[in-house]
FIPADO-873276 format. One record per residue (C-alpha): chain; residue in one letter; z, x, y negated. Coordinates in steps of 0.05 Angstrom, whole numbers, plus 5000, padded with zeros to 4 digits. Example, Ala and Ser with C-alpha at 12.3 -4.5 7.8 and 13.67 -1.06 7.14 Angstrom:
REM FIPADO-873276
{cadena = A residuo = a Z = 5156 X = 5246 Y = 5090} .
{cadena = A residuo = s Z = 5143 X = 5273 Y = 5021} .
END
This chain:
REM FIPADO-873276
{cadena = A residuo = m Z = 4998 X = 4994 Y = 5000} .
{cadena = A residuo = g Z = 4975 X = 5043 Y = 4941} .
{cadena = A residuo = y Z = 4991 X = 4994 Y = 4883} .
{cadena = A residuo = v Z = 5052 X = 4948 Y = 4868} .
{cadena = A residuo = a Z = 5079 X = 4916 Y = 4803} .
{cadena = A residuo = v Z = 5126 X = 4960 Y = 4750} .
{cadena = A residuo = k Z = 5188 X = 4941 Y = 4724} .
{cadena = A residuo = g Z = 5186 X = 4909 Y = 4657} .
{cadena = A residuo = g Z = 5228 X = 4856 Y = 4610} .
{cadena = A residuo = t Z = 5279 X = 4842 Y = 4655} .
{cadena = A residuo = e Z = 5284 X = 4782 Y = 4624} .
{cadena = A residuo = a Z = 5208 X = 4755 Y = 4628} .
{cadena = A residuo = i Z = 5205 X = 4771 Y = 4683} .
{cadena = A residuo = e Z = 5265 X = 4738 Y = 4713} .
{cadena = A residuo = n Z = 5241 X = 4675 Y = 4679} .
{cadena = A residuo = a Z = 5168 X = 4687 Y = 4700} .
{cadena = A residuo = c Z = 5197 X = 4684 Y = 4771} .
{cadena = A residuo = k Z = 5238 X = 4619 Y = 4768} .
{cadena = A residuo = l Z = 5178 X = 4589 Y = 4735} .
{cadena = A residuo = l Z = 5145 X = 4612 Y = 4796} .
{cadena = A residuo = i Z = 5189 X = 4577 Y = 4838} .
{cadena = A residuo = y Z = 5193 X = 4513 Y = 4802} .
{cadena = A residuo = q Z = 5110 X = 4505 Y = 4792} .
{cadena = A residuo = r Z = 5130 X = 4500 Y = 4878} .
{cadena = A residuo = i Z = 5172 X = 4447 Y = 4882} .
{cadena = A residuo = k Z = 5173 X = 4419 Y = 4816} .
{cadena = A residuo = g Z = 5138 X = 4354 Y = 4855} .
{cadena = A residuo = n Z = 5177 X = 4287 Y = 4881} .
{cadena = A residuo = s Z = 5147 X = 4308 Y = 4946} .
{cadena = A residuo = k Z = 5190 X = 4313 Y = 5005} .
{cadena = A residuo = p Z = 5202 X = 4402 Y = 5019} .
{cadena = A residuo = l Z = 5155 X = 4429 Y = 5073} .
{cadena = A residuo = e Z = 5186 X = 4441 Y = 5132} .
{cadena = A residuo = i Z = 5173 X = 4522 Y = 5159} .
{cadena = A residuo = r Z = 5165 X = 4481 Y = 5229} .
{cadena = A residuo = q Z = 5110 X = 4420 Y = 5196} .
{cadena = A residuo = i Z = 5075 X = 4503 Y = 5178} .
{cadena = A residuo = t Z = 5069 X = 4529 Y = 5252} .
{cadena = A residuo = n Z = 5058 X = 4467 Y = 5271} .
{cadena = A residuo = e Z = 5003 X = 4452 Y = 5238} .
{cadena = A residuo = l Z = 4967 X = 4500 Y = 5201} .
{cadena = A residuo = y Z = 4970 X = 4546 Y = 5271} .
{cadena = A residuo = l Z = 4902 X = 4571 Y = 5246} .
{cadena = A residuo = l Z = 4930 X = 4599 Y = 5184} .
{cadena = A residuo = i Z = 4985 X = 4622 Y = 5212} .
{cadena = A residuo = d Z = 4940 X = 4666 Y = 5258} .
{cadena = A residuo = r Z = 4905 X = 4701 Y = 5204} .
{cadena = A residuo = i Z = 4968 X = 4717 Y = 5173} .
{cadena = A residuo = i Z = 4997 X = 4736 Y = 5226} .
{cadena = A residuo = s Z = 4935 X = 4788 Y = 5236} .
{cadena = A residuo = e Z = 4928 X = 4815 Y = 5173} .
{cadena = A residuo = g Z = 4993 X = 4821 Y = 5158} .
{cadena = A residuo = s Z = 5003 X = 4862 Y = 5230} .
{cadena = A residuo = l Z = 5067 X = 4827 Y = 5250} .
{cadena = A residuo = y Z = 5067 X = 4770 Y = 5305} .
{cadena = A residuo = a Z = 5124 X = 4730 Y = 5276} .
{cadena = A residuo = p Z = 5099 X = 4653 Y = 5261} .
{cadena = A residuo = e Z = 5158 X = 4625 Y = 5221} .
{cadena = A residuo = l Z = 5160 X = 4682 Y = 5189} .
{cadena = A residuo = a Z = 5092 X = 4671 Y = 5172} .
{cadena = A residuo = a Z = 5107 X = 4603 Y = 5154} .
{cadena = A residuo = l Z = 5165 X = 4627 Y = 5115} .
{cadena = A residuo = a Z = 5107 X = 4682 Y = 5070} .
{cadena = A residuo = i Z = 5061 X = 4617 Y = 5072} .
{cadena = A residuo = k Z = 5111 X = 4567 Y = 5029} .
{cadena = A residuo = q Z = 5137 X = 4624 Y = 4993} .
{cadena = A residuo = t Z = 5076 X = 4644 Y = 4961} .
{cadena = A residuo = a Z = 5047 X = 4568 Y = 4955} .
{cadena = A residuo = g Z = 4996 X = 4587 Y = 5002} .
{cadena = A residuo = d Z = 4969 X = 4641 Y = 4970} .
{cadena = A residuo = i Z = 4943 X = 4680 Y = 5039} .
{cadena = A residuo = f Z = 4943 X = 4756 Y = 5006} .
{cadena = A residuo = e Z = 5003 X = 4750 Y = 4972} .
{cadena = A residuo = a Z = 5034 X = 4720 Y = 5048} .
{cadena = A residuo = s Z = 5010 X = 4777 Y = 5086} .
{cadena = A residuo = f Z = 5036 X = 4832 Y = 5046} .
{cadena = A residuo = i Z = 5113 X = 4799 Y = 5042} .
{cadena = A residuo = l Z = 5098 X = 4798 Y = 5123} .
{cadena = A residuo = r Z = 5065 X = 4869 Y = 5114} .
{cadena = A residuo = s Z = 5117 X = 4894 Y = 5073} .
{cadena = A residuo = y Z = 5188 X = 4859 Y = 5122} .
{cadena = A residuo = r Z = 5148 X = 4894 Y = 5175} .
{cadena = A residuo = t Z = 5172 X = 4966 Y = 5146} .
{cadena = A residuo = t Z = 5241 X = 4947 Y = 5146} .
{cadena = A residuo = i Z = 5249 X = 4934 Y = 5222} .
{cadena = A residuo = e Z = 5269 X = 4996 Y = 5259} .
{cadena = A residuo = r Z = 5207 X = 5029 Y = 5313} .
{cadena = A residuo = l Z = 5237 X = 5011 Y = 5386} .
{cadena = A residuo = g Z = 5177 X = 5043 Y = 5423} .
{cadena = A residuo = y Z = 5114 X = 5034 Y = 5439} .
{cadena = A residuo = s Z = 5083 X = 4971 Y = 5479} .
{cadena = A residuo = l Z = 5036 X = 4985 Y = 5538} .
{cadena = A residuo = p Z = 4954 X = 4983 Y = 5540} .
{cadena = A residuo = i Z = 4955 X = 4890 Y = 5552} .
{cadena = A residuo = d Z = 4896 X = 4878 Y = 5596} .
{cadena = A residuo = t Z = 4870 X = 4821 Y = 5582} .
{cadena = A residuo = k Z = 4827 X = 4792 Y = 5649} .
{cadena = A residuo = k Z = 4899 X = 4775 Y = 5666} .
{cadena = A residuo = m Z = 4895 X = 4731 Y = 5591} .
{cadena = A residuo = r Z = 4926 X = 4653 Y = 5603} .
{cadena = A residuo = i Z = 4859 X = 4626 Y = 5567} .
{cadena = A residuo = i Z = 4848 X = 4569 Y = 5533} .
{cadena = A residuo = r Z = 4774 X = 4581 Y = 5498} .
{cadena = A residuo = r Z = 4721 X = 4634 Y = 5537} .
{cadena = A residuo = i Z = 4659 X = 4633 Y = 5526} .
{cadena = A residuo = s Z = 4587 X = 4670 Y = 5537} .
{cadena = A residuo = a Z = 4528 X = 4666 Y = 5494} .
{cadena = A residuo = a Z = 4495 X = 4722 Y = 5538} .
{cadena = A residuo = f Z = 4494 X = 4676 Y = 5596} .
{cadena = A residuo = k Z = 4494 X = 4608 Y = 5614} .
{cadena = A residuo = e Z = 4536 X = 4610 Y = 5677} .
{cadena = A residuo = i Z = 4592 X = 4661 Y = 5673} .
{cadena = A residuo = p Z = 4655 X = 4672 Y = 5734} .
{cadena = A residuo = g Z = 4710 X = 4631 Y = 5724} .
{cadena = A residuo = g Z = 4654 X = 4580 Y = 5677} .
{cadena = A residuo = q Z = 4659 X = 4565 Y = 5598} .
{cadena = A residuo = i Z = 4720 X = 4541 Y = 5578} .
{cadena = A residuo = l Z = 4712 X = 4520 Y = 5502} .
{cadena = A residuo = g Z = 4782 X = 4493 Y = 5485} .
{cadena = A residuo = p Z = 4812 X = 4474 Y = 5427} .
{cadena = A residuo = t Z = 4752 X = 4498 Y = 5366} .
{cadena = A residuo = s Z = 4717 X = 4462 Y = 5296} .
{cadena = A residuo = d Z = 4645 X = 4486 Y = 5328} .
{cadena = A residuo = y Z = 4613 X = 4429 Y = 5353} .
{cadena = A residuo = t Z = 4660 X = 4366 Y = 5300} .
{cadena = A residuo = l Z = 4618 X = 4354 Y = 5229} .
{cadena = A residuo = r Z = 4635 X = 4385 Y = 5181} .
{cadena = A residuo = l Z = 4662 X = 4322 Y = 5138} .
{cadena = A residuo = l Z = 4722 X = 4308 Y = 5104} .
{cadena = A residuo = d Z = 4769 X = 4249 Y = 5151} .
{cadena = A residuo = f Z = 4797 X = 4202 Y = 5103} .
{cadena = A residuo = n Z = 4828 X = 4175 Y = 5151} .
{cadena = A residuo = l Z = 4880 X = 4236 Y = 5153} .
{cadena = A residuo = i Z = 4893 X = 4210 Y = 5080} .
{cadena = A residuo = n Z = 4946 X = 4162 Y = 5118} .
{cadena = A residuo = e Z = 4961 X = 4194 Y = 5186} .
{cadena = A residuo = s Z = 5040 X = 4166 Y = 5205} .
{cadena = A residuo = p Z = 5071 X = 4186 Y = 5268} .
{cadena = A residuo = q Z = 5051 X = 4132 Y = 5295} .
{cadena = A residuo = k Z = 4981 X = 4141 Y = 5297} .
{cadena = A residuo = r Z = 4998 X = 4223 Y = 5322} .
{cadena = A residuo = k Z = 5034 X = 4195 Y = 5383} .
{cadena = A residuo = n Z = 4984 X = 4141 Y = 5392} .
{cadena = A residuo = f Z = 4932 X = 4193 Y = 5396} .
{cadena = A residuo = v Z = 4971 X = 4248 Y = 5436} .
{cadena = A residuo = k Z = 4986 X = 4187 Y = 5491} .
{cadena = A residuo = e Z = 4912 X = 4165 Y = 5489} .
{cadena = A residuo = f Z = 4889 X = 4232 Y = 5508} .
{cadena = A residuo = l Z = 4947 X = 4257 Y = 5559} .
{cadena = A residuo = k Z = 4940 X = 4201 Y = 5589} .
{cadena = A residuo = d Z = 4891 X = 4218 Y = 5651} .
{cadena = A residuo = i Z = 4904 X = 4280 Y = 5650} .
{cadena = A residuo = n Z = 4932 X = 4300 Y = 5715} .
{cadena = A residuo = l Z = 4944 X = 4380 Y = 5712} .
{cadena = A residuo = s Z = 4961 X = 4380 Y = 5793} .
{cadena = A residuo = n Z = 4891 X = 4368 Y = 5802} .
{cadena = A residuo = y Z = 4868 X = 4426 Y = 5774} .
{cadena = A residuo = d Z = 4864 X = 4501 Y = 5809} .
{cadena = A residuo = f Z = 4865 X = 4548 Y = 5757} .
{cadena = A residuo = p Z = 4855 X = 4622 Y = 5765} .
{cadena = A residuo = e Z = 4904 X = 4682 Y = 5759} .
{cadena = A residuo = t Z = 4857 X = 4717 Y = 5717} .
{cadena = A residuo = f Z = 4776 X = 4725 Y = 5701} .
{cadena = A residuo = p Z = 4717 X = 4774 Y = 5714} .
{cadena = A residuo = k Z = 4705 X = 4814 Y = 5643} .
{cadena = A residuo = i Z = 4622 X = 4789 Y = 5636} .
{cadena = A residuo = v Z = 4603 X = 4863 Y = 5618} .
{cadena = A residuo = d Z = 4632 X = 4884 Y = 5682} .
{cadena = A residuo = i Z = 4563 X = 4851 Y = 5707} .
{cadena = A residuo = l Z = 4525 X = 4899 Y = 5663} .
{cadena = A residuo = r Z = 4567 X = 4961 Y = 5672} .
{cadena = A residuo = a Z = 4565 X = 4956 Y = 5747} .
{cadena = A residuo = e Z = 4485 X = 4953 Y = 5743} .
{cadena = A residuo = g Z = 4488 X = 5008 Y = 5691} .
{cadena = A residuo = l Z = 4456 X = 4979 Y = 5636} .
{cadena = A residuo = l Z = 4526 X = 4984 Y = 5583} .
{cadena = A residuo = m Z = 4539 X = 5054 Y = 5559} .
{cadena = A residuo = e Z = 4599 X = 5086 Y = 5558} .
{cadena = A residuo = g Z = 4645 X = 5098 Y = 5498} .
{cadena = A residuo = s Z = 4684 X = 5169 Y = 5490} .
{cadena = A residuo = k Z = 4751 X = 5165 Y = 5526} .
{cadena = A residuo = n Z = 4794 X = 5203 Y = 5467} .
{cadena = A residuo = a Z = 4830 X = 5251 Y = 5498} .
{cadena = A residuo = n Z = 4886 X = 5261 Y = 5455} .
{cadena = A residuo = g Z = 4920 X = 5187 Y = 5463} .
{cadena = A residuo = f Z = 4917 X = 5133 Y = 5417} .
{cadena = A residuo = f Z = 4923 X = 5139 Y = 5345} .
{cadena = A residuo = d Z = 4979 X = 5104 Y = 5300} .
{cadena = A residuo = i Z = 4957 X = 5087 Y = 5234} .
{cadena = A residuo = t Z = 5025 X = 5070 Y = 5206} .
{cadena = A residuo = r Z = 5054 X = 5140 Y = 5222} .
{cadena = A residuo = q Z = 4991 X = 5185 Y = 5216} .
{cadena = A residuo = s Z = 4945 X = 5181 Y = 5157} .
{cadena = A residuo = l Z = 4884 X = 5157 Y = 5172} .
{cadena = A residuo = t Z = 4830 X = 5222 Y = 5163} .
{cadena = A residuo = f Z = 4741 X = 5213 Y = 5178} .
{cadena = A residuo = p Z = 4711 X = 5218 Y = 5214} .
{cadena = A residuo = a Z = 4770 X = 5167 Y = 5244} .
{cadena = A residuo = s Z = 4785 X = 5156 Y = 5325} .
{cadena = A residuo = r Z = 4755 X = 5096 Y = 5351} .
{cadena = A residuo = s Z = 4829 X = 5086 Y = 5359} .
{cadena = A residuo = a Z = 4852 X = 5080 Y = 5288} .
{cadena = A residuo = s Z = 4773 X = 5053 Y = 5270} .
{cadena = A residuo = l Z = 4799 X = 4992 Y = 5318} .
{cadena = A residuo = q Z = 4869 X = 4984 Y = 5283} .
{cadena = A residuo = v Z = 4858 X = 4995 Y = 5216} .
{cadena = A residuo = m Z = 4805 X = 4930 Y = 5235} .
{cadena = A residuo = a Z = 4853 X = 4890 Y = 5255} .
{cadena = A residuo = r Z = 4894 X = 4886 Y = 5213} .
{cadena = A residuo = s Z = 4848 X = 4877 Y = 5156} .
{cadena = A residuo = e Z = 4826 X = 4813 Y = 5109} .
{cadena = A residuo = t Z = 4782 X = 4771 Y = 5147} .
{cadena = A residuo = g Z = 4724 X = 4756 Y = 5090} .
{cadena = A residuo = g Z = 4730 X = 4829 Y = 5081} .
{cadena = A residuo = l Z = 4710 X = 4842 Y = 5150} .
{cadena = A residuo = l Z = 4655 X = 4783 Y = 5160} .
{cadena = A residuo = l Z = 4617 X = 4811 Y = 5094} .
{cadena = A residuo = l Z = 4606 X = 4862 Y = 5112} .
{cadena = A residuo = a Z = 4573 X = 4855 Y = 5190} .
{cadena = A residuo = y Z = 4536 X = 4803 Y = 5152} .
{cadena = A residuo = s Z = 4497 X = 4855 Y = 5112} .
{cadena = A residuo = n Z = 4487 X = 4884 Y = 5188} .
{cadena = A residuo = m Z = 4463 X = 4816 Y = 5225} .
{cadena = A residuo = r Z = 4426 X = 4801 Y = 5167} .
{cadena = A residuo = g Z = 4378 X = 4871 Y = 5166} .
{cadena = A residuo = y Z = 4418 X = 4935 Y = 5129} .
{cadena = A residuo = g Z = 4440 X = 4960 Y = 5193} .
{cadena = A residuo = d Z = 4422 X = 4962 Y = 5266} .
{cadena = A residuo = i Z = 4464 X = 4904 Y = 5301} .
{cadena = A residuo = h Z = 4435 X = 4846 Y = 5332} .
{cadena = A residuo = p Z = 4490 X = 4826 Y = 5357} .
{cadena = A residuo = t Z = 4507 X = 4781 Y = 5431} .
{cadena = A residuo = v Z = 4570 X = 4754 Y = 5438} .
{cadena = A residuo = g Z = 4576 X = 4775 Y = 5505} .
{cadena = A residuo = e Z = 4647 X = 4733 Y = 5528} .
{cadena = A residuo = l Z = 4692 X = 4711 Y = 5481} .
{cadena = A residuo = r Z = 4768 X = 4689 Y = 5493} .
{cadena = A residuo = v Z = 4829 X = 4659 Y = 5462} .
{cadena = A residuo = g Z = 4886 X = 4658 Y = 5510} .
{cadena = A residuo = y Z = 4963 X = 4684 Y = 5512} .
{cadena = A residuo = v Z = 4965 X = 4760 Y = 5549} .
{cadena = A residuo = p Z = 5036 X = 4785 Y = 5560} .
{cadena = A residuo = v Z = 5063 X = 4845 Y = 5533} .
{cadena = A residuo = y Z = 5110 X = 4892 Y = 5581} .
{cadena = A residuo = v Z = 5150 X = 4958 Y = 5556} .
{cadena = A residuo = k Z = 5172 X = 5019 Y = 5588} .
{cadena = A residuo = i Z = 5249 X = 5004 Y = 5623} .
{cadena = A residuo = p Z = 5291 X = 5068 Y = 5588} .
{cadena = A residuo = f Z = 5304 X = 5113 Y = 5632} .
{cadena = A residuo = s Z = 5263 X = 5089 Y = 5694} .
{cadena = A residuo = e Z = 5187 X = 5091 Y = 5717} .
{cadena = A residuo = g Z = 5196 X = 5016 Y = 5709} .
{cadena = A residuo = y Z = 5164 X = 4976 Y = 5652} .
{cadena = A residuo = c Z = 5186 X = 4900 Y = 5638} .
{cadena = A residuo = s Z = 5164 X = 4836 Y = 5609} .
{cadena = A residuo = i Z = 5180 X = 4811 Y = 5540} .
{cadena = A residuo = g Z = 5132 X = 4756 Y = 5523} .
{cadena = A residuo = e Z = 5065 X = 4740 Y = 5503} .
{cadena = A residuo = i Z = 5035 X = 4738 Y = 5448} .
{cadena = A residuo = k Z = 4958 X = 4712 Y = 5426} .
{cadena = A residuo = v Z = 4897 X = 4741 Y = 5407} .
{cadena = A residuo = t Z = 4822 X = 4737 Y = 5407} .
{cadena = A residuo = e Z = 4780 X = 4780 Y = 5441} .
{cadena = A residuo = v Z = 4713 X = 4791 Y = 5434} .
{cadena = A residuo = e Z = 4657 X = 4840 Y = 5469} .
{cadena = A residuo = v Z = 4595 X = 4830 Y = 5428} .
{cadena = A residuo = i Z = 4528 X = 4867 Y = 5465} .
{cadena = A residuo = a Z = 4465 X = 4904 Y = 5432} .
{cadena = A residuo = k Z = 4404 X = 4937 Y = 5447} .
{cadena = A residuo = f Z = 4403 X = 5005 Y = 5446} .
{cadena = A residuo = e Z = 4379 X = 5084 Y = 5465} .
{cadena = A residuo = d Z = 4441 X = 5128 Y = 5489} .
{cadena = A residuo = s Z = 4426 X = 5210 Y = 5475} .
{cadena = A residuo = e Z = 4377 X = 5220 Y = 5529} .
{cadena = A residuo = g Z = 4334 X = 5169 Y = 5500} .
{cadena = A residuo = q Z = 4354 X = 5127 Y = 5559} .
{cadena = A residuo = p Z = 4344 X = 5046 Y = 5531} .
{cadena = A residuo = k Z = 4411 X = 5015 Y = 5551} .
{cadena = A residuo = f Z = 4471 X = 4978 Y = 5513} .
{cadena = A residuo = k Z = 4513 X = 4989 Y = 5460} .
{cadena = A residuo = l Z = 4583 X = 4951 Y = 5473} .
{cadena = A residuo = g Z = 4626 X = 4927 Y = 5413} .
{cadena = A residuo = y Z = 4702 X = 4899 Y = 5417} .
{cadena = A residuo = g Z = 4740 X = 4869 Y = 5375} .
{cadena = A residuo = l Z = 4820 X = 4830 Y = 5377} .
{cadena = A residuo = c Z = 4854 X = 4812 Y = 5347} .
{cadena = A residuo = f Z = 4932 X = 4771 Y = 5338} .
{cadena = A residuo = g Z = 4927 X = 4688 Y = 5340} .
{cadena = A residuo = h Z = 4861 X = 4653 Y = 5341} .
{cadena = A residuo = n Z = 4809 X = 4677 Y = 5294} .
{cadena = A residuo = e Z = 4735 X = 4674 Y = 5326} .
{cadena = A residuo = t Z = 4701 X = 4693 Y = 5247} .
{cadena = A residuo = k Z = 4750 X = 4755 Y = 5259} .
{cadena = A residuo = a Z = 4736 X = 4781 Y = 5319} .
{cadena = A residuo = i Z = 4654 X = 4774 Y = 5312} .
{cadena = A residuo = s Z = 4657 X = 4814 Y = 5259} .
{cadena = A residuo = m Z = 4711 X = 4872 Y = 5299} .
{cadena = A residuo = a Z = 4655 X = 4882 Y = 5356} .
{cadena = A residuo = v Z = 4600 X = 4880 Y = 5301} .
{cadena = A residuo = l Z = 4625 X = 4934 Y = 5259} .
{cadena = A residuo = d Z = 4659 X = 4975 Y = 5314} .
{cadena = A residuo = g Z = 4577 X = 4978 Y = 5348} .
{cadena = A residuo = a Z = 4547 X = 4991 Y = 5276} .
{cadena = A residuo = m Z = 4602 X = 5050 Y = 5275} .
{cadena = A residuo = q Z = 4581 X = 5081 Y = 5326} .
{cadena = A residuo = s Z = 4514 X = 5095 Y = 5305} .
{cadena = A residuo = e Z = 4501 X = 5171 Y = 5300} .
{cadena = A residuo = k Z = 4460 X = 5171 Y = 5248} .
{cadena = A residuo = p Z = 4495 X = 5122 Y = 5192} .
{cadena = A residuo = q Z = 4445 X = 5089 Y = 5150} .
{cadena = A residuo = m Z = 4467 X = 5037 Y = 5115} .
{cadena = A residuo = i Z = 4547 X = 5022 Y = 5088} .
{cadena = A residuo = s Z = 4561 X = 4964 Y = 5148} .
{cadena = A residuo = e Z = 4557 X = 5039 Y = 5192} .
{cadena = A residuo = n Z = 4590 X = 5092 Y = 5147} .
{cadena = A residuo = q Z = 4668 X = 5091 Y = 5166} .
{cadena = A residuo = e Z = 4691 X = 5123 Y = 5118} .
{cadena = A residuo = f Z = 4658 X = 5060 Y = 5072} .
{cadena = A residuo = v Z = 4682 X = 5011 Y = 5119} .
{cadena = A residuo = l Z = 4764 X = 5026 Y = 5143} .
{cadena = A residuo = s Z = 4771 X = 5048 Y = 5057} .
{cadena = A residuo = h Z = 4761 X = 4975 Y = 5040} .
{cadena = A residuo = i Z = 4765 X = 4929 Y = 5094} .
{cadena = A residuo = d Z = 4841 X = 4917 Y = 5072} .
{cadena = A residuo = g Z = 4853 X = 4868 Y = 5047} .
{cadena = A residuo = i Z = 4938 X = 4880 Y = 5014} .
{cadena = A residuo = e Z = 4904 X = 4948 Y = 4987} .
{cadena = A residuo = s Z = 4845 X = 4921 Y = 4969} .
{cadena = A residuo = m Z = 4885 X = 4856 Y = 4922} .
{cadena = A residuo = g Z = 4934 X = 4921 Y = 4897} .
{cadena = A residuo = f Z = 4883 X = 4961 Y = 4871} .
{cadena = A residuo = c Z = 4856 X = 4904 Y = 4831} .
{cadena = A residuo = n Z = 4922 X = 4871 Y = 4807} .
{cadena = A residuo = h Z = 4943 X = 4933 Y = 4792} .
{cadena = A residuo = y Z = 4890 X = 4922 Y = 4721} .
{cadena = A residuo = k Z = 4945 X = 4862 Y = 4702} .
{cadena = A residuo = l Z = 4995 X = 4913 Y = 4688} .
{cadena = A residuo = p Z = 5008 X = 4950 Y = 4611} .
{cadena = A residuo = h Z = 4948 X = 5009 Y = 4607} .
{cadena = A residuo = y Z = 4969 X = 5004 Y = 4528} .
{cadena = A residuo = v Z = 4963 X = 5093 Y = 4535} .
{cadena = A residuo = t Z = 4903 X = 5098 Y = 4570} .
{cadena = A residuo = f Z = 4859 X = 5048 Y = 4541} .
{cadena = A residuo = q Z = 4884 X = 5076 Y = 4467} .
{cadena = A residuo = s Z = 4864 X = 5156 Y = 4486} .
{cadena = A residuo = d Z = 4792 X = 5097 Y = 4510} .
{cadena = A residuo = l Z = 4802 X = 5066 Y = 4429} .
{cadena = A residuo = d Z = 4810 X = 5122 Y = 4397} .
{cadena = A residuo = r Z = 4764 X = 5178 Y = 4440} .
{cadena = A residuo = l Z = 4705 X = 5104 Y = 4418} .
{cadena = A residuo = r Z = 4725 X = 5107 Y = 4348} .
{cadena = A residuo = k Z = 4719 X = 5181 Y = 4338} .
{cadena = A residuo = a Z = 4651 X = 5184 Y = 4371} .
{cadena = A residuo = q Z = 4627 X = 5125 Y = 4318} .
{cadena = A residuo = r Z = 4653 X = 5167 Y = 4261} .
{cadena = A residuo = e Z = 4604 X = 5227 Y = 4292} .
{cadena = A residuo = s Z = 4542 X = 5173 Y = 4308} .
{cadena = A residuo = l Z = 4543 X = 5153 Y = 4243} .
{cadena = A residuo = e Z = 4547 X = 5224 Y = 4197} .
{cadena = A residuo = r Z = 4503 X = 5267 Y = 4246} .
{cadena = A residuo = n Z = 4445 X = 5202 Y = 4225} .
{cadena = A residuo = k Z = 4465 X = 5203 Y = 4151} .
END
């Protein structure tokens, strides 16, 4: 976080903070409950925990309420809180084959092992306002849930414990270019300064907590021709994965719970260093249900694998230096802070330059 607000006149600042609270609570509506935000604005929660880099839905809901829905500020607050938490250790690598699936699709194949699972999505809805929500009542909600669940009998379904990865089909045929292994382990961007060229581990970490819109902008530029990635979604998964940690002073490990993630693998045509036509794999994974972010992340991951970057979206240093929403917001908003000294200096130089110009032209 390169830029944060500085202290000015104490009384004025305190009054500004009180006015901010007043703006949020001055209406006559009932106080917004954290549970309501968590339950009903779950996609917003997922975006905040991803960009705030802390899997804490209730704290994200609190940040949303505190900031009156400002996504950047809410993510900022959540990430700031994260810095106060004691680091206990690292979890083991997650095996997404063990994901408890709620959504799984492939744009590359019509029929896939385990089947396409559409799950909860707005992909097939009409983008029209639903005015029925204006007068939504608890009873209407109960009736909808009852009607929806009445014909569902989970005992009739045999759910598989794991689903095979679609890209493994291409890998088995030797059609997929394998990424290089990182012999030095993973890079921790929260403890090590990012340097370039960055390892793929560092690159994916930066993108995983980056701002969704920033990722989308750069990925979209690549899709439109300012790059050579024409991606096909090999597989998109949304679901819950178990998190394991090592047991201290032993060789064993245990589960500490599960988290919801979105994982995307995109494939694009490519020629390896020997000129052999193959598919290149782009990978994206982030907290929560955020398909746009994960797809954009996978596209940029594939783009930055280019050996001779030609476009901005392929330039690793440019991409990774400009997609952190909190950093970008801080830099942008710091221009609101006092710049009296530097501006007066610019003003003096400009006035002097104008006087000298007038004297030369006499």
